[in-house]
Structure formats: structure tokens, C-alpha cells
C-alpha positions in Angstrom: 12.4 -15.5 -0.4 8.7 -15.6 0.4 7.6 -18.9 1.9 4.9 -20.6 -0.1 1.9 -21.7 1.9 1.7 -25.3 2.9 -1.4 -27.1 1.7 -1.5 -28.9 5.0 -1.7 -25.7 7.0 -5.5 -25.8 7.0 -7.7 -28.9 7.3 -9.5 -29.9 4.1 -12.3 -32.3 3.2 -10.4 -34.9 1.2 -13.3 -36.0 -1.0 -14.1 -32.4 -1.9 -10.4 -31.8 -2.6 -10.3 -34.8 -5.0 -13.5 -33.6 -6.7 -12.1 -30.1 -7.3 -8.9 -31.6 -8.7 -11.0 -33.6 -11.2 -12.9 -30.5 -12.3 -9.5 -28.7 -12.7 -8.2 -31.5 -14.8 -11.3 -31.6 -17.1 -10.9 -27.8 -17.5 -7.4 -28.3 -18.8 -8.5 -30.8 -21.5 -9.4 -29.6 -24.9 -11.6 -32.6 -25.6 -13.7 -35.1 -23.7 -11.8 -37.8 -21.9 -12.3 -41.4 -20.8 -12.3 -42.8 -17.3 -9.0 -44.4 -17.6 -7.1 -41.3 -18.8 -8.8 -39.2 -16.1 -8.0 -41.7 -13.4 -4.4 -41.8 -14.4 -4.0 -38.0 -14.4 -5.9 -37.6 -11.2 -3.9 -40.4 -9.5 -7.1 -41.9 -8.2 -8.5 -45.5 -8.3 -11.2 -45.9 -10.9 -13.7 -46.9 -8.3 -13.1 -43.7 -6.3 -13.2 -41.6 -9.5 -16.5 -43.1 -10.6 -18.2 -42.1 -7.3 -16.8 -38.6 -7.5 -18.0 -38.2 -11.1 -21.4 -39.5 -10.4 -21.8 -36.9 -7.6 -20.5 -34.2 -9.9 -23.0 -35.3 -12.6 -25.9 -35.0 -10.1 -25.0 -31.3 -9.7 -24.3 -30.8 -13.4 -20.6 -30.0 -12.8 -19.7 -32.8 -15.1 -21.4 -34.4 -18.0 -20.9 -37.8 -19.7 -21.6 -38.5 -23.3 -24.2 -41.3 -23.4 -22.6 -42.8 -26.6 -18.8 -42.4 -26.0 -19.0 -42.6 -22.2 -16.4 -39.8 -22.1 -16.5 -37.0 -19.6 -16.5 -33.2 -20.0 -17.4 -30.2 -17.8 -21.1 -29.6 -17.1 -23.3 -26.6 -17.8 -23.6 -25.7 -14.2 -20.0 -24.3 -14.2 -21.1 -21.8 -16.9 -23.7 -20.5 -14.6 -21.2 -20.2 -11.7 -18.6 -18.6 -13.9 -21.1 -15.9 -15.0 -22.1 -15.3 -11.4 -18.5 -14.9 -10.4 -17.8 -12.6 -13.4 -20.7 -10.4 -12.3 -19.5 -10.1 -8.8 -15.9 -9.4 -9.7 -17.1 -6.9 -12.3 -19.1 -5.1 -9.7 -16.1 -5.1 -7.3 -14.0 -3.4 -10.0 -16.6 -0.9 -11.0 -17.3 0.2 -7.5 -13.6 0.6 -6.5 -13.2 4.3 -7.3 -16.5 5.1 -5.6 -15.3 3.3 -2.5 -12.2 5.4 -2.6 -14.3 8.5 -2.9 -16.6 7.5 0.0 -13.6 6.7 2.3 -12.0 10.0 1.4 -15.1 12.1 2.0 -16.0 10.5 5.3 -12.7 9.3 6.6 -14.2 5.9 7.4 -13.9 2.4 5.9 -16.1 2.0 2.8 -17.3 -1.4 1.7 -19.6 -3.0 -0.8 -21.6 -6.2 0.0 -23.8 -8.6 -1.9 -26.3 -11.2 -0.8 -25.0 -14.7 -0.5 -28.0 -16.9 0.5 -28.6 -16.0 4.1 -25.7 -13.6 4.6 -24.2 -10.4 3.3 -20.6 -10.7 2.0 -18.1 -8.0 1.5 -16.6 -8.1 -2.0 -14.6 -5.0 -2.0 -13.4 -2.5 0.6 -11.3 0.7 1.1 -10.0 1.0 4.7 -10.0 4.1 6.8 -6.7 5.7 7.4 -7.5 5.9 11.1 -5.9 3.4 13.4 -9.2 2.5 15.0 -11.1 0.8 12.2 -12.3 -2.6 13.2 -14.2 -3.9 10.2 -14.7 -7.5 8.9 -12.5 -8.0 5.9 -13.5 -8.8 2.3 -15.1 -12.2 2.1 -16.5 -12.0 5.6 -20.1 -13.2 6.0 -22.4 -10.8 7.9 -25.7 -11.3 9.5 -28.6 -9.8 7.6 -30.8 -8.6 10.5 -28.2 -6.6 12.4 -25.8 -5.0 9.9 -26.5 -2.0 7.8 -25.6 -3.7 4.5 -27.5 -6.8 5.6 -30.7 -4.9 6.4 -30.5 -3.1 3.0 -30.4 -6.5 1.3 -33.0 -8.0 3.6 -35.4 -5.1 2.8 -35.7 -6.7 -0.7 -37.1 -10.0 0.8 -40.7 -10.9 0.4 -42.7 -11.7 3.5 -42.5 -15.4 2.6 -38.7 -15.2 2.2 -38.4 -13.3 5.5 -40.5 -15.8 7.4 -38.4 -18.6 6.0 -35.2 -16.9 7.0 -36.4 -16.2 10.6 -37.8 -19.7 10.9 -34.6 -21.4 9.8 -32.0 -19.2 11.3 -33.7 -17.1 13.9 -32.5 -13.6 14.9 -29.3 -14.1 16.8 -28.4 -11.5 19.4 -24.9 -10.0 19.0 -25.3 -7.0 21.3 -27.8 -5.5 23.6 -29.1 -3.4 20.6 -29.5 -6.3 18.2 -33.1 -6.6 16.8 -34.3 -10.0 17.9 -38.0 -9.5 17.5 -39.6 -10.3 14.2 -42.2 -7.6 14.4 -39.6 -5.0 15.3 -37.5 -6.2 12.4 -40.4 -5.9 9.9 -41.0 -2.3 11.1 -37.3 -1.5 10.6 -37.3 -2.9 7.1 -40.4 -0.9 6.2 -38.6 2.3 7.3 -35.5 1.3 5.3 -37.5 0.8 2.1 -39.2 4.2 2.6 -36.1 6.3 3.4 -33.6 4.5 1.2 -30.8 3.7 3.7 -30.1 1.6 6.8 -28.1 2.2 10.0 -26.5 -0.4 12.2 -26.4 1.4 15.6 -24.2 -0.9 17.6 -26.4 -3.9 16.6 -23.6 -6.1 15.3 -20.8 -4.8 17.5 -20.8 -2.6 20.6 -19.1 0.7 19.8 -19.5 0.4 16.1 -21.9 2.2 13.7 -22.5 1.6 10.0 -24.6 3.4 7.4 -25.5 1.7 4.1 -27.5 2.4 1.0 -28.6 0.2 -1.9 -26.9 -0.1 -5.2 -29.7 -0.5 -7.8 -29.5 -2.0 -11.3 -32.1 -2.0 -14.0 -35.7 -1.7 -12.8 -34.8 -0.6 -9.3 -33.5 -4.1 -8.5 -31.2 -3.9 -5.5 -27.9 -5.6 -6.5 -25.7 -4.7 -3.6 -25.2 -2.3 -0.7 -22.5 0.2 -0.1 -21.6 1.4 3.3 -19.2 3.2 5.7 -18.3 1.7 9.1 -16.5 3.3 12.1 -16.6 3.8 15.8 -19.6 5.6 17.3 -17.5 8.5 18.5 -16.7 9.4 14.9 -20.0 8.4 13.3 -21.7 10.3 16.0 -25.5 11.2 16.2 -24.8 14.8 15.1 -23.0 13.6 12.0 -25.3 10.8 10.9 -27.4 13.0 8.6 -24.2 14.4 6.9 -22.8 10.9 6.4 -26.1 9.5 5.2 -26.3 12.1 2.5 -22.8 11.2 1.3 -23.5 7.4 1.3 -26.8 7.8 -0.5 -25.2 10.1 -3.1 -22.4 7.7 -3.8 -24.8 4.8 -4.0 -26.8 6.7 -6.7 -23.6 7.4 -8.6 -22.7 3.7 -8.6 -26.3 2.7 -9.7 -26.1 5.2 -12.5 -22.8 3.9 -13.7 -24.1 0.3 -13.7 -27.1 1.4 -15.7 -24.9 3.2 -18.2 -22.7 0.1 -18.7 -25.7 -2.1 -19.1 -27.0 0.2 -21.8 -23.6 0.2 -23.6 -23.6 -3.6 -23.6 -27.3 -4.0 -24.7 
């Protein structure tokens, strides 16, 4: 029998854990509920629950009817749900294209989206080769030194780029990491012009990645699709070949997204 994970295996923030439990309880209720009933079901003192509810109200995760004083879920969760739906929808749509990309190149194929100041893998098809060290789905990647990150970063305005560099800097991960703001701007200009990005051992020594944008609507970059592998396989003499494949598949994904948007219009 498979052992169920123990909730105490990983440290948790207790107040956050309680707040999430409250949201889950409200989601299970068909109608608004009062403080006493919610406290009873959550197993929390009313004083603690009031503080949690006030915090959740500030962020619009919970709403309170001014007349009945009863609680219900807030509108902010609708926004988050729609955002999650879009991301999971993209992950499912791109799956066959990732399989195609991995099959044609023999390397790990991934798709990443922008999450604030990082790129995050939301789907991936692993290479069949034994040597395939790639961050897994859910991993947060630096924008300035990964191929998917640089594709997403190329959509930033000058003001957004200045803010990112000012707040987070350009952390060096290898000897080839771009840590100079002027150099990075030149790199991003080249990426916009040619339509793809290359991570040439900038995030990890011995690794190379090629990425292209997935566009949606009026050329808005929604995500980046990539292949990742060791430099001895994604070698300089094969970069042009692999780049053409990545860009072609990225265009196919973009076209599919555009077609689905038209169907739903």
C-alpha cells in the first residue's frame, strides 16, 4: 500500500495554513455563513478567525455582507481561478507540441510562463537520454540568464526592465551569465529582432537552451517554448538546425492558440 504523505513532513506557516482552511470551508458552503458556524467547522477560536477573515477581506479573498454580517468567498478568487485555468489550458494545448519537439530534437522540451520576476515551467516532456539535467515543472528560473527567461524578458518595457534590475540585480550563475545591464539590453534587442533566444551556459555550465515565443492575439507573447540539453549535443554546428525546429513548433502553438480563441469568440 502506498504511504500517504505526512502533513508534518514539510514546515508550514500556521497562520497561512489556517487561512487556507477557512477559504476551503467557505468554498464547500452553498450559502453565506456566520462567524459562529465557521469557527465551529474550522475548529478555531472566534478571535483568531476574525483576524484571519479581516486579512482575507483586505485582499478580497473573502467578503462580508454589511447587513447580515455573514461571510462568503471574495471576487479575487474568481480572478485567480481564471488565471489558473488559462495556465492549465495552455499546458494541455501545448502537450502534443512538446512531444513533437522532444521527438524531433531528442532533447527535453518545456514551456514556461512569466510569474512576476521569474519564468516558471508549466509543462515538460523529458529527453530519453540519460543525461538531461533540467529543472522540473514548477521550477522558478531567472529571467536574465535562461533562454525562456530572456524571451519573456524581451517583452518588458524599459521602465519594467529598470525596475527588475534595480530590485533584483543580475545574479551571476556561471562565468557566461550576463551581469551587465547594457549588455543585457543589447541581447534583448537581438532576441526581439531574430525571434528566439539562446542560453549558452549562462544558467548552468555545460548546458544549452534554445527558446522561442508563443504568441497570442496581437503578437502578445504569452509563453516561451524551449529545448534544453548538454552542449555536446546542442553543439554550435547544430544550433541553426535546432533553432529552426523550435521556432517552427512555437509558430504552430501560436497558430493553434489563435484558432481556439477564434472558436470561442
